[in-house]
N, C-alpha and C positions, 0 to 999 in steps of 0.2 A: 440689545439687552441693557437695561439700566443697572449700573453697578454702584454699590456702597461698600467700599473696601473689597474683601474677597467674596462678597455675596452679590449675586445678580438677581434680577426680578424679571419673570416672563411677562407679567401684566403690571408694569409699574404705575399706570394711571390709578389703580385701586389704592395706592398709597396716599392719594389725596384725601382719602377718608380720615387719615390721622389728623389732618388740619381741623376737622370738625369736632374732634374730641374736646378741646377746651370750651367750645361753644356749648356742646352738650352738657358739660359740667356746670356751666353757669345756668343753663335752663333748668337742670334738675335741682339746683340750689334755690332758684328764684320762683319756681312754679310748683305748687300753688303758693301765693304770698303768705307771709307770716300772719296769724290771727291777731285781732286787736283785743286787748284785755279790758273788759267791762265788769264792774262789780254788780251783782244781783243778789238782794237779801235772801231770796228763796233758796239759793244754793246751800245755805246752812243746813237745810233739811237732809242734804245728801252726804253730809260729813260722816265718815266712818264706813261708808259702803265701798266695796272693792269690785272692780270690773274683772270678770274672768278672762277676758281677752284684752291685753294691753296693746296699744298702738303707740309707736314712737312719734313724737311731734315733728321729727325731721330725720332724714337719712344721714347716718354718721359719715364723716369724711373718709374714713378708711374703707367703708363699704363702697362708696362711690369710686374710690381709687381702684378697688378690686374689680369693679365692673368696667371701668375705663381700660384697665390693663387687659381684661379678657377680650374686650371689643377690639383693642389694638392688636392683640395676638391673632384674632380672627381675620382682621384686615390684612395683616402681613402674610398670613397663610394663604389667603385667596390671591394675593399678588404674585404667588409662585416663587418664593425665594430658593436660590440654588447656590450652594457653596462650591467655590472654585469652578465656575462655569467655563466651558471652552470658549475662548475669545476668538472672534472673527472680525476682520477688518471691515468696518461698516462702509468704508470708502470704496471698497471693491464691489462695484455694481455692474461692471461690464461682463463680457463672456467669461466662462470658466472652462479651462481645458484640464481634464482629468487624465493623467498618464499612469499606466500600470506597466511595470516591467514585465509582468506576466511570464516569468521564466520558471525553470525548474526549482529555483530557490524560493519562489513564492508559494509552491505547492504545500509547504509545511503548515501554513496557516491561511490557505486560500479563502476559506469561508469568511474569515475575519476581514480580509482585504476587500472582498466583495461587499460585505456589510458596510465597511467604511466608505467605499466608493458610492454605494447606494444612498447612504445618508447624505453625502456631499451633494449628490444630484437632487435629492428631495429638498435639501436646504436651498439650493440654487433655484429650484422651481418655486419655492415659497417667496423668494426674493425677486422673481421674475427675470432671472438671468438665463441666457441661453447656454447650453452645455455641449461639449464634444468629448468623446471618450476614445482614447487610442491605447492599443496594446503594443508595446515596443518590440515584441517578438513576431508581429505580423509584418507583411510586406508594406513598406512605407507608401502611404497615399495621403493626400492633403485632407485633413479632417474637416467636417462640416458641422457648424454649430446649429443646434436645434433645440426645441422646447424640451424641458426636463421630463415632462410626462410622456414624451415619445420615446425617450431613451431608457427610462426606468424599467419597463417590462422586459427588456432584453438582458438585464443584468444577471438573471438567474441562469442563463445559458452561457455566460462568459467563462472560459476555462484557460488555464495557463498552457504554455508550450515547453517542450523539453530541450530548449536551447537558450543561448544568451541573447539579449536584446540587440537590435541593429541600431545603435545610437547614431552612428554616422549617417545612415540613410534617412532617419527621421529628422536630423538637423536641417536637412534641405527640403523637408516636406511640411513644415509648419505653416499654418494659415497666416495671412497678412492681418494687419491691424493690431490693436492693443487688446490684451486679454491676460487674466491671471491664471496661474497654473498650480495644480495640486498633484504632486508626484508621489505615487506609492512605490517606493524603491524596494528592491529585493535584498538590499544590504550587502551586495557583492560588487566590488569596484571593477571598472573597466576603463582602459585608456581613453575611449571615445565618449565616456559619460560627460566629461567636462565641456566638450564641444556642444553637446545638446543643451546643457545647463546654460551656457553662455547665450545660445540662440533663444532659449525661453526667457531669460532675463531681459533680453532686448525688447520683449513684448509686454512685460509686466512683472509683478511680484510672483515669486515661486515659494511654495510651501512643500516640504518634504516629510513624508511619513516613513519611518523605518520600524520594523518589528523588533521587539526586544529578544525574541527567541533566537537561539544560536543556529548557525548553519553548519551541518555536519555532512560530509561527503565521503564517498568511498572511491579509492583509486582502482584502476584495473588490476586484477589478480595476476601475479607473475608466478611461473613455475621455475624453481631453481633449487639445486642441491637435493632433489627428491621430495621437496615439500612445496606447498602453495604459500607464497608470500602475499600477505594482505596488509594494506596500509589505508588509514583513514586520516582525514584532515578536518579541521573545524575553524569556525570564526564566531566569536573571538576566542583567544586562548586564555580561558579563565581558570576556574578551580578544577580540581581533579574530577574527571568524569569517566564513568564506566559505561560502555556500550557492548552490545552483542552482535556479531555478524553471523548471519544464517546462510548456509549453502543449500540451495534448492535445486531439485531436478526430478526426473522421472524414475519411479521404482520399476522393478521388473514387470509389473502389471501395466505400466504405462500411465500411472496416476502420479501427478505431481505432489511432492511432499518435501519436508525438510530432511535433508540427508545428514547434516552435521551443523554444529553451532560452536562458536568460539568467542570468548570474552576478550575485549580490548580495553585498555585503560589509557586515557589521556592524563599525563602528569600535569600538575598545576603549572600554569604558564606555558605549556607546550601546545603547539597547534597540530602536531603530527603524532600518530600512534601506529605501531606496527605489531604484527603477530605472524605466526606461522601455523599452518594447518597440514597435518600429515594424514593422508587418506590412502586406502588401497586403490590400485589403478582402476579396478572395475567400478568402484564408487566414484572416483574422481571423474571418470569418463562420462558419468551420468549428469554431472552438474551443468546447469544451463545459466545460472546466475548466482551472485552473492548479493545480499542486501542487509542493511543495518536494521535490526529488529525494532519495530515501533515507529519508524519514520517513513512516511509516504512521500517520497520525492525521487525523481529520476537520478538526482545526484547521489542518493544513498543506495543505488543499485548499480552493479557492474555486470554486464553480460559476459559470458565466456565463449570462446571460440576454439579453434583447433589448437591453440597454444597450450591448453591444459591437458590435451588428450595424449595418452600413451598408446601408440599404435601397436598392434600385435604383429610381430615379425617372426616368421619361421625361417631358420637357418639350416640349410641342408648342403652338405659338401659331397663331392664325388669320391674323396679319398680321405684317409686318416693320416695325421702326421705321426712321426716316430715319437715314442715316449720321451718327454723332456724337451722336445723341439716345438713348443707351442708357437713360437714366432713364425714357424714355417707352415702352420696349420692354415688351410684355405680360408677359414672364417675368423681367424684370430683378430685381424684389424677391424672386421665388421663388428665383432662383439665389443671391441674397445670403443668403437664409434657409437654403437646403438644401445649399449647396456644402460647408460644414464638416462636415455630419452625414449626408450621403447620397451615393451614387454616381449622378451625373447621366448620362442617356443622351440623345443627340440623334439625329435622323434622321426618316425618314418614319414614319407611323403603322404601316404594314405591317411595316417593319423592326423597330421597337421592340417590337412584339407578339411577334415571333419571339425576342427576347432575354428574354422572360418577366420583365418588371420587376414589382416589388411594387406600384408606383403608376404610373398614367398621368395626367398633368395636361394638360387641354385648356384653354388660355387663350383665350377668345373664339373658339372653334371652333364653327361653327354646323352646317353640313351635312356628313355623312359619306357616303361611297360605300357601296353594299350590301356589298361585300367587306370594307371596313373595319368596318362595323357588325357583320357576322357574326363577324369575328375578335375584336373587343372583347367581344362577348357570350360567346364560348367562353372567353376569358380570364377574364371575370368569374365564370363558372360554377366556375372552379377556385380562386376566392378572391381575385381581384385587387381593387384599389381604384381607381375612376375618379373623379378630382377635377376638376370643371369650374368655370370662372370665366366670368361674364357679360361683356358688352362691347357695343359698337355693332353688331357683326355679328350676335350672338345676338338682340339686341333688335329688329333689323330683319328677322330671318328668320321663317319660318313653322314653325320647329321646335317641336313639343310645344304646338301651339295648340288645335286641335279635339280631338285625342286625345293621350294621354300617350305620349311617345316612350320606347322601352325603355331608352334611355341617358340619360334625364332623370328626376329624382326627382318632379317635379310638372309640371302644365301651366302655361304662361306666358301672360300677357296680351300683346296687341299693343303695340308701342312700349316705353315705359319710364316711369320716374318721375323727375322732376328736382325737387330741393328746394334752397332757398337761393339761387336766381337771380332775374333780373328777371321771368321767366315761370314762377316756381316756386310750389309749394304752401306754402311756409313756410321756417322756418330749418332748417339742416342737422340731421339726426336723430342722436341718440346711441343707443348699444346698451342694450338691457334686460338685467337680470341673467339669467344662464343658469339654466334650469329644472333641477330635480333629476334628471330622466331624461336630460339632455343629456350628451354626452361632455365638454362644456366646463364642466360644473357645478363650481363652486368657484373658477374663474379670476376674478381681480379685473378689473373694468371700468375702463379708463383714461378720464379725463374728456376727453382730447384726441382720442378716436376718434369720428369723425363720418362720416356718409354723406350725399353730395350727389346721388347718382343710383343707380338700381338697376333691375333687371327685376322685375316683380311676378308673383306666383303666383296662378293661378286659385283661387278659394275652393272647393275640392273637399272632400268628407267626410274624406279622409285627410290633409288639409293639416296639421292640428294635430299629428297623430302623427309626421309626417315633418319637422316644423320643430324644429331643434336649436339655433337662434340667431335672435333677432328684434330689431327696433328698439324704441325706447322706446314707439312707438305701436302695437306689436303686429305690424307688418309683417314677414313672414318674411325673414330675411337669409341663413340657411344651411339647406338642406333635404337630406334623405338618405332613400334607400330601399335595400332589399336586392335583389340580383339573383343568384340561384343561391347560391354560397358567398361571393360578393363583395358589394360595395356601390357605389352611385353617390352622390356628394356634390356639391351645387351651391352655390357662393358667388354670391349674386345681385348682386355687385359685381365690378368688374374686379380683376385680379391686380396692377395697378399703382396709383399714387395718383391716377388720373384721376377716379374716382367716389367714392373714400373715402380717409380717412387710415389705414385699418386696416393696409394692407401696410407702413406706416412705423412701426408700433408693435411692442413686444415681445409684445403679445397675439397678433399674427398667428403668430409662431413657436410660442407655446404652443398655439395651436389646431391647428397642423400636427402638433405632437407628440401631442396627444390623438387625432388622427385616424390615428396610426401612419404618417404620411407620412415623418417624420424620426425620428431615434433618440430613444428614450424617455429620460427622466432616469434617472441611475444609482440614485438613492435616491428612489423614489416616495413621496409623502406619503399620509396616510390618505385624503384626498379622491380620490386616483387609484384606490384599492383598494376602498373601501366601496361597498356596493350590489351586489357580485358574489360568487359562490361560486367559490373557487379550488381546483381539483382537483390533488392531488399526482400528478406524472408520474414523477419520478425521486427515489429516496431515497438518502441518504448515510449509511453506517454509521460507527461510531466509528473504524474503521481507514482511513477515507477512500476506501472502495470504493463506486462508484455501482451502483445496481441499480434494477430496476423497482419502483415504489411499490405495485403490485398494486391490488386493489379496496379502496381506502381512501376514506372519505367526505371530501367537500370541506370547506373551512373558509371561514368568513365573512371578507370583506375587512378588517373592523375587527380581527379576531384576527390576520390575517396582518400587518397594519400594525404591531400591537403586537409581534409576533414579530420583525419586521425591526428594530425599535428596541431590544428587550431581548435578543434571541437566541432560539434554538429551545428547545423543551421537550418533555416526553413527549407532550403533546397536539398539538404542532406541531413535528414532527421536521424536520431540515434536508433540503433537496432543492429540486426545481424544481416550482413551482406554476403551472398554466395557467389563465388567465381567458378572456374572450371574444376578445380580440385580442392578447394578449401573454403572456409567461411571466416569472415573478418567481423569482429565486434567493434562497432563505433559507439563508445560510451560518452556520456555527458562530461565526465571528469577524466582527464588524461593523466598520464604519469607526471607531466610537468605543470599541471594546473596549480595555481597559487590563489588561495582565497584571501582577499584583502578588503577591508572596510573602506567605502568611499569617504573622501574628505570634502565636506561642504563648506563653502565660504560663510563668513559671518552674516552676509546679506540674505542668506536663505534661512527661513523659519523652519525649525525641525520639530516634529511631533512624534510621539510614540515611545520615547525612551524615558523622559523625565516629566511627562505630563501628569498633573494631579487629577485624580478621578473626580468627576462631578458627583455631588451629593445633594439631592433634593431635600429641602427643609420644610416643605409644605405640611407634611404629616406631623412633624414635631411642633410647628406653630399651632396647628389646629388642635392637636392633643393638649397643648398648654392652655388654649382658650377654653376647651371643654372642662379641663380640670379646675380652672378658675371659676367657671360658672357653677360647678358642683359646690365649690367652697362658698360661693355667693348664696346658694340655696340653703346651706347649713347656717350661714350667718343670719339670713333673713328669718329662718325658723327660730333661731335663738333669740333674736330681738323681739319676736312676736310671742314668745313663751310656748311655742309648739315644737320645741326641739326634740323631745322624747319621741313623740309620734312621727315626726319627720325623720328622725334617725332610723326608726323601724322601716319606714318606706324606702329610705335611702339605702339601707342595708339590703333590702330585697333587690333594688336596682343594681347595686354593685355586685351582688351575687350572680345576677343574670349576666352582667358583663363579664364576670370572671369565668363563667361556664363557656363563654365564647372564646376565651383566650387559651390557646394550647399551652402557654407557659404555666398558667394557674392549674391546669389539669395535671401538671406534673409537679405540683407544689410539694407533694410528699416525697418526691425523688431527691436523692442526694445530688450535688453538683456533678460528681463524677458520672453517675448514671445518666443524667441529662446530657452531658457532653458526649457520652458514648452513643446515646440514641441519636443525637444530632449528627455525629460523624457517620453513623450507620445510614441515616437517611440521605446524607449527601453522597455517600459512596454508592448507594443503590439507585439514586436518581440522576447522577451526573452523566450517565451514559446508559445505553441499553444493556441490561444485565439479565441473564437467565438464572432462575433459582431452582434449587433442588431441596426437597423436604428431608430433614434429618430423620433417620429411622432408629438411631441408637446402635446400629450395627456399623462399626468403623469401616469394615471392608466394603460394604454396600455403599456407604456414603462416599468413600474414596472413588469408587467406580462412577458414581453419579457425577461427582465433580469433574473427573477426567473426561466423561462422556460429553458433558455440556461445554467443557473447554474445547474439545475437539470439534464439536458442532459449531461453536463460535468461530473457530479458526476457518472452517470451511465457508461460513457465512461471510467472513471478512474477505476471503479470496474470490468468491463467486458472485456476491451480491453487493448492494450498496449499504447493507446493514453491517455495522462495525461494533459488535458487542464487546464489552470488557469481560474480564474474568468472571465466571459464575460465582454466586454467593449461596451459602447454605442458609436455610430458613428453619427457624424453630417456631413451630405453630403456636406455642404458648406465649412467647415473648416478642417475636418479630412482627413487624407490619407487613402484610401481604400485598397491599395495594401498590407497592413500589415495583412489582414485578409483572410484566405482561404474560409470563409463562412460568409454570412450576412443574417440575418433574417429580413424581411421587412413586418411588419403587416400593413394592409391597413385600414385607418380610413377615414371617410368622410370629416373631417376638415383639414387634413394635406395639407400644400401648395405644389405646384409643385416646384421641384428643379430649380435652376438657370441654365443658359447655361453652366457655368463652372462646376457645379456639374454633369450635364448630360455628359459632356466630361470625367470627372473622372469615372463615372459609365460605360461608353462605354469602356474606357481603361481597367477597372477592368474586365469586361465580356470577353474582347478579350484576356486577359493574364492569363486565367485559373481560375478566381474566380467564385463562385456560389452565387446566390441570391435566397432565398426561399421566394416567394411572397405568403402571406397568407391573403385571404380576410376575414377569421374568421366568415363567415356567414353560413357555412355548405351547401350552395347552396340548401336549403331545397326544393325549387320549382323544381330543376333539369333543369332549363333553362339556367343557366350561365349568366343571365341578371339582377342580383340583383344590387342594388345601389353600393355596394362595388365593384362588378365586373366591373361596368362602370367606377368607380373611378380608378380602376387598369388600365383599358384601357387608360384612360386619362394620368395617371402618366407614363405608359410604352411606350407611343407613340414615344417619341424622342429617345428611347433606341435601340441599334443595336441588336435586339433579333432575333435569327435564326428561321426558320420554326419550329412549335411545333406540337406535336401529343400527344394523351392520352397514358400514360405509357404502353407499350406492356408487355405481360406476360414474355417475355424472356429478358427484359432489365436488365442490370447489377445491377440496384438498387434493384432488387428482390432477390439478393443473395450476395451482397458485404460483408455481415457478417452473417445475418440471412436469411433463406429462407422465403420470404414473398410474398403474393399476395394481401394483404389488407394494407392500409396505414392510419388508423384512427388517429384522435387526440381527441379533445373534441367532434367532430362530426365524422361520419363514411362514408362520401361521398367517393366513390371509385375512381372517376376521378382525375387523377393527370397528369398535362401537363409537358412534358419535350421536349428537342430538338429532332426533328424528325430524324428518321434513313435516311441515304442516299438512293437515289432511287435504287441503285444497290445492296443493302444489301440483301443477300439471306441466306438460311439455308445451312451452310457449312457441307460437308460430315463428318460424325462421330461426329458432335457436336449437342447437343440438343438446342443450342441457336444460334441466328444470331450473326455474328461477327461485331457488330456495336458499336457505342459510343467509338471511339478510344481515345477520351479525356473525359473531364468532361462536362456534360450538364451545360451550363452557367446559366440557370434559371430552377426553379421548381415552378410550380404554382398550388395552391390548396386552399381549403376553410375550412379545418378541425380544425383550431385554435390549432395548435400543441403546441404552447408555454404554453397554459393553461393545456394541458395534461402532459407536462414535468415539470411544475413549482413545486418547493419545497420551503418550508419556511426555516427559519434559523435552525429549529430542524430536518430538513430532512423529514418532513411530506408533503403530497400532499396538495396544496393550494386550489384546486377546485375539487368538486365531479365529477366523470365520470361514467355515467350509474348507475346501481344498483347492489349491492352485488358482487358476484364473477364475473358476466358478465362484470360489470364496471371495476373491477380491471384487468380482462383479456384484456379489451380494452385499458387500460392505459399501460399495459405491451407491447402490440403490437405497440402502439404509440411510446413507448421508443425504441423498436427494429427498427422501421422505422427511428427514429432519428439517431440511431447508424449506420444503413446502409447508411444514407445520408452523415454523416461525413466520414465514411470509403470510400465512393465513391469519395468524394471531395479530400481525401488525397491519394487514390490509383488508381483512374481512372478506366480503364478497366482491372485491374489486374485479377479480377475473370472471365474474358472472355477467359483467356488463356487456351489452350488445356490441360495443365497439371492438371487442376482442374476437368476436365470432369469426370474421374472415381469416384472421391469422391462425386461429386454432383449427379451422377447417382445412387450411392449407397444410398445416403440420400433420393432421390426421389423414391427409390424402383423400378427403371427401369432396 
């Protein structure tokens, strides 16, 4: 590009026309030649006569200058002037390597990065340069340079990954030879980034692009002191910033929704922000993830695992302690250990089984009734954990003596064993180190933990396999066996300090954690994970969306432990991993992750932060040329004496041009009104927005706004449509063409629109817009003649509405996203009126649906009060009850699906009527 100061020209050869301007000036002054003056006597007869049309004997110099200037402006305009054009090194004519970090930090503005990479590839193609594209989060392979037109079509399918780039691997996989590089960095530093940069610079020049948008990430949630601790980090640490963290999970009906939301503030200059969230145990157990509202990035999402769960534990003892002697109570130390980390349940055994606890603890309970025995066995078959402690009652009973009791892991000897007393077998016994196969393996043994009494196990063949903890002399201390999907664990000592000091130690709490009785530690160490295969259950993509992990091979516990410390990778993607008795969340951001900006050397060209925007000046130059030519017309008319008539014609021309200018159309508006309308237009068109028509009833309008907001949230969660907050529409003053969809609730008191408003409505319906008329009365009588229906007929009479029919079963609205045949809202009236099919619409051969509705039906008419069914409050909860129990929630879900189908139909038309979808639809329908 040819440059003159800050201005560049896309077609600089046209500027050579400026050289011809002086020659043109001389020609206009010399041709035709000046007339020769000759005296003729007969001319005296013409003296006193005046010519009605005067002609100048020569063109004035100022008029020539005006014309030369207009011509120069036109030449400059056609030369394509650009202010502050992006400068490219013209000497770089060799291969171009485009690198994209393609990480979770890129997801925040991924579309912009793809556009930038696509523009680079197209520019290289115009210059005849071969191009190679690599994504640094992919497995390193040597890239191959190819023609730009072969690479461009694949850019639309390029997506980021939810882990950090493998800089070290790519440093050894670069192609040989000289090439220049353009690196689209995610803006997050890594120690290995410098090595890759050095390798790239050895092949040629490197240009780096960094987005000016900040990176905001969420650390894993921690549970401490009875509350959830949340922490966020950002880069850079700039001005004060407020964010909101949303807790999401399943409601009792199994539908995912927002369960809570909390605000967090980054102080000015601070990179970290923290807050605490207090929730009831039942609600906290439902949370499956936290996410920063409004940011689509895996770094802004943290998955939750068992570390936030409070297990329900039932404590039942075989005896009561004397009043005032709580320390001697069989369950005292259990309560002290479990109360901060579990939800404790009291009551009779039959009552607590009905509560379906995770764990039942029997402290010195010997004999159970047959009904209690059967109830616990059924509960164990479903995966419960029965934790039993010995004591005087169990030692003196006949439970599990001659034959093994179903609710005991081993057979027991009669009586017990006392050590360390006058009639004892020796000194108190210490614990032996835990074996490798034990769930307690790796826990340190405290020297002060001793046992003075215990119940002994019979030496059966399975005793060694069922022993998970033993004394120093090899005597079993804790035994375990599986029962159905659950297990039974027996501590051969009491749950209080009567027989041992174990309940007084921190080891006791750790053993309960290993048995999944209490909450697991938030950050498990390698010893907790090794020796197991962890199977991925939930996968997290770079945009922070959860999905099924599919049939993916499990990972070794040691690899998972390394991933928890260093972060996910291509071989260990983020998500939820399930083991034998717990789930572990592997998040993109760990508790120790530090976000830092990369430091680039001076030899690297940086773009994206301080680059001045390009501004094309072609329109300005051509407008200037046109204006000067108009002045030339007026000047020529003035010199010829025809100015008045010319002004009249010029005024007509200018008036015509003014009518084409939207700014002149608003000439009577005040600057404030014009600015407000411009802001409204930008707000309505900068993103997909749904609109609702104001009725004058504040309550109805509030429900309409909440309904479209709830529908927009479901569209954002389930589809690729990402609507912004809905906008109210005043039929008299607002432009309707900005909205693809309008919701019009019918009220009895709303006035009829003016003639101008009806004109706008008809233009809106004829140009592809859709209006959902909702009488909100459910048409309970089934006659269609309710007062609201008659009001709708009155309001819709002036509208250009096509013939209507009840929605047929094969209409595209029944399958535009979900397969539906019912369209409930708050009510369940089946009749839904849409544009009628053309008379010649027939069942096409090979298609189960008629080929109708080539466009979008301009109106949909119903009575089911859909806004009330879609409406969500500020916390994401439903505003109005729908039906009862599960049936009502199912009705709300179908109403949501109808809303999604409706918006998909508005935006895609008859897309789902195409033949290409028939096989998939037939398979879904089972035909």
